[in-house]
N, C-alpha and C positions, 0 to 999 in steps of 0.2 A: 504494500500499499504506499501512497506518497508520504514523504517525510522530508523535514526541513533541516537544513544546517542548524548549529547553535549559534551561529552568528545572527545577531538581531537586526533587522532592517524595518525602519519605522514605517508602517503601511499608509501613513498618511502625514508626511512630514510638514512641520510648520504649523500644525493646529494649535488653537489657543486653548490651554487647560487652566481655568480658573482654581484657585487654592482650593484644596479637597477633593478635585476631581481626578478619577483614575485616568493617568496617561496610558496611552498605547504601549503595550509590553509586548513579551514573546507570545502569550496566549493570543493577543490581539493580532499579531503577525499569521500564526498558525491558523486562525478563523479566516483571516484575509485570504490566504491562500486556498482554503477550501470554497470560500466565495468565488475566488476567481476561476475555479474549476467547475462551478455549478451553472448550468445553462438559466439564462434569466432574460426573459422577453421584455422588449419596451412595454411599458405599462403595468407590468407584473406588481402585484401587491405585495410589498415587504414589510415587515415589523422587526425591529431591533430591541430587544429586552436588555436593559441597562446599557444605554447607549454611551455614557462617559462623554467624551469629546466628540462624538458622533463619526468617529474614524470608519467604522464600517458602513453605518447608515450612508455616509457620502459615497462610498464606494459603490453601494447599491444604486444610489440615485445617479451617479455619473453613467450608469450604464441603461438609464432610461427607466428605472423601475420607479413607482410611486411608494415612497417611503414613510413610515411612521416610526418614530423613536420615542422609547418611554424610558424614564428613570425616576427613581424615587428621591433623588437629590436635586434641588433647585439650582445648585452651582452647575451641575451636569447638564440640565435642561438649557440653561443661558447659554453655556460654552457650545452645546451642540448647534442652537439657533444661531449664535454668533459665527461659528465656523461655516454653517450653511449659507449664510448671507454673504460671508467673504468669498466664497468660491461660486457663488451664484447658482447654486442647486437647492431646488425645493425639498425641505424636510419639513414634515408634521412632527414636532417635539412636544411630547406631552409629559407631564409631571405627575406622578402618582405609582402606584402598584400596577403591574402589567395586566393582572387578571382583571382588574376593575376598569382600565382605560381600554383595553380591547374587547370588552364583553360585547357580544353579538357580532364581531367582525371576524371574517376569515381572510386567510393569506395565502399567497403562493409559496412564500419562504419566510421562516422565522430565524432569525439570528439571535443567538445568546451567549453571552460571556458572563454568567451569573457569579456571585460571590460563592467561592468553593474551597477557601482555606480551612481545614479543621482547626478547631481551637478548644480550650478548656470549658469555655461558656456555651451552654445550650441556646441560651437566649441571644437573638441577634441584636446588635446594637440598633437603637431607635434614631440615631443621628451620627453626624460626623463622618469623615473620610473611611473609617473602618468599614462602612455599611458596603464598600466596593469589594470587599474581599472575604469578610468574615462569614462562614457558611455553617456554623453551629458544630458540634462536637463530631460529626463524621464528614462535615463538609457539604451535607446534602440537602440542607433545609431548603434552598431555592431550586436546586436540581430536581428534586422529586416533585416539586409544584409545577416546573416547567413540562416535566415528563406527563404529570396527569392531565394538565391543560392542553397539550399539544394536539390531540384531536378536534378539539373545539376550535382550536386556532387555525387550522389548515383547511384549505380546499381540498376535494379529492385530488391526489396526485402532487399535493404540496409536500415541501421538504423542510425538516428542522434542521440546522446545523447549531451544535452547541459544544463549546470548548470546556474542559474541566481538568483537574489534576487527577492522574492515575491513583493518587492516595483515596480518591473519593469512590473507586470501585467503577471502572469502565464497564465490566460485565454487568454488574447491577443495573446500570443506566440501561444497557442493551436489553436486558430482561424485562425491565419495567416498560419500556417501550413497547416491546413485543405484546406484553399483556394488554397494552393500549391499542392492539391491532395495527401496530405500525411494523415496518420492515427496516431494521436498523443495522448497522455497521460501523467500525471505526474507519473514518475516511482519511484522517491525518493523525501522525503522532511524532513526538520529538522529545528530546531530553535536554532541560535547561539547568544550570546552576540555580541552587536554593538562593532565594531572594533573601532581603532582611527580615520578613515577616517569619518564614520558615526557620531561619538561623535562629532568630529570638526564641522560638518555642520547640527547637530541636529535642530537647530532654523529654517533654511532654509528649511529642509525636513518637519517639522511640518507646517510652513508657506504655503509650497506648497501643503499640503495635502496629501504627501506621507508617513508620519508617525503622530502618535496621541501623545497627551502629555502623558508623562509617558513610552512610549515605549522605552524597553532597549534590546529587542530581534529582530533579523532578521530572516525571514523566508527564507530558501534557497529551490529551487525544482531543479530536474533534469527533463528536458522533454525529453520524447522518442518519435521519430518519425519515421514511417516506410514508406518507398517509394514504392508503390505497382508495 
């Protein structure tokens, strides 16, 4: 299956990221690679869950898609709107929970880079920059919600592209999507050095069985799931 090198290339250079907004990183790059390989017709309906700076939403819009981008953080909403305006690309950027803001709508493509870093706290943060990466004790708090919602979000033949850490259990994601009636596989994968957040909780990750002694690389995967 396709894989990327460890060298990071910004998928959308020179984007404005307001304080507290998740900047494009290796997971963004991997999802951008998957998006580049995905057929996308002009006028296709696309939604990005957790848009951040809008890097991926802008890529879809540049290909002629009609894009809705959703984020729970107002700074991210403002950054994505500003980046769309600067690039003269039309984005519909909404603030709030993705399930509430997309209710009753269906899309040809769903893009998701959810918070997925496992941590010692089960409760997700209610505000602040940590909302962009904290995924609960197993990292799956938002991943599981997206998997459960995917059939209602997608048109027949629609596709979900979602990136997350291998620590969260790629096979668990595939199995959950299969139970939702979707055909799912790993479309992209790579390994990247641990970032500051993982390094800061390395002892907890090893004690929890999510990492082994000596681990310094994190596997990232993009799950592609098609709704029949």
